[in-house]
C-alpha positions in Angstrom: -22.4 16.0 -10.4 -20.3 19.1 -9.9 -17.8 20.3 -12.5 -15.5 23.2 -12.2 -14.5 25.2 -15.2 -13.6 28.8 -14.8 -12.6 31.6 -17.2 -9.0 30.5 -16.7 -9.7 26.9 -17.4 -10.1 23.6 -15.6 -9.2 23.2 -11.8 -8.9 20.1 -9.7 -8.2 19.0 -6.1 -6.6 15.9 -4.8 -9.2 13.0 -4.9 -11.2 14.6 -7.7 -12.2 12.4 -10.7 -11.0 13.2 -14.2 -13.3 12.1 -16.9 -12.2 11.9 -20.6 -15.0 11.4 -23.2 -14.6 8.6 -25.7 -12.9 9.5 -29.0 -16.1 8.7 -31.0 -19.7 7.8 -30.4 -20.0 4.4 -28.9 -16.3 4.2 -27.8 -15.8 4.2 -24.0 -14.1 7.1 -22.3 -11.6 7.0 -19.5 -11.6 8.1 -15.9 -9.1 8.4 -13.1 -8.4 9.9 -9.7 -6.3 13.1 -9.3 -3.4 11.9 -7.0 -1.0 14.8 -7.6 -1.1 18.5 -8.3 1.7 20.5 -9.9 0.3 23.9 -9.1 -1.2 25.2 -5.9 -4.2 26.8 -7.7 -5.3 23.4 -9.1 -4.5 24.1 -12.7 -3.1 21.3 -15.0 -1.1 19.2 -15.3 -2.2 16.5 -12.9 -0.9 13.1 -11.8 -3.8 10.8 -12.5 -4.3 7.2 -11.4 -6.4 5.6 -14.2 -9.2 3.3 -13.2 -8.8 1.0 -16.2 -5.0 0.3 -15.6 -4.2 1.4 -12.1 -1.2 3.3 -13.5 -0.3 6.9 -12.7 0.6 9.3 -15.5 1.1 13.0 -16.0 -2.1 14.3 -17.6 -2.7 17.5 -19.5 -6.5 17.7 -20.0 -7.8 18.6 -23.5 -11.3 19.8 -24.5 -12.8 16.4 -24.1 -11.9 16.2 -20.3 -13.7 17.5 -17.3 -13.2 17.2 -13.5 -15.8 15.8 -11.2 -15.5 17.1 -7.6 -16.4 14.0 -5.6 -16.2 15.8 -2.2 -18.9 18.3 -3.4 -21.2 15.6 -4.6 -21.0 13.8 -1.3 -21.7 16.9 0.7 -18.2 17.3 2.1 
């Protein structure tokens, strides 16, 4: 698993996965695919298609969110 967090914060690319931890222990989190970027440098906010609903929403990640770079994990 590859996560990208730099001194300036979280960065994502199209197709990356956003993972949000559950609100409390034992509660499921949420994940989705980054389908839109609002900044060329990959900083938030992102348009995310959520896996649990299929809906796309504007997402501003908080401290409980991280980005999984799927292309890196697959050797692309």
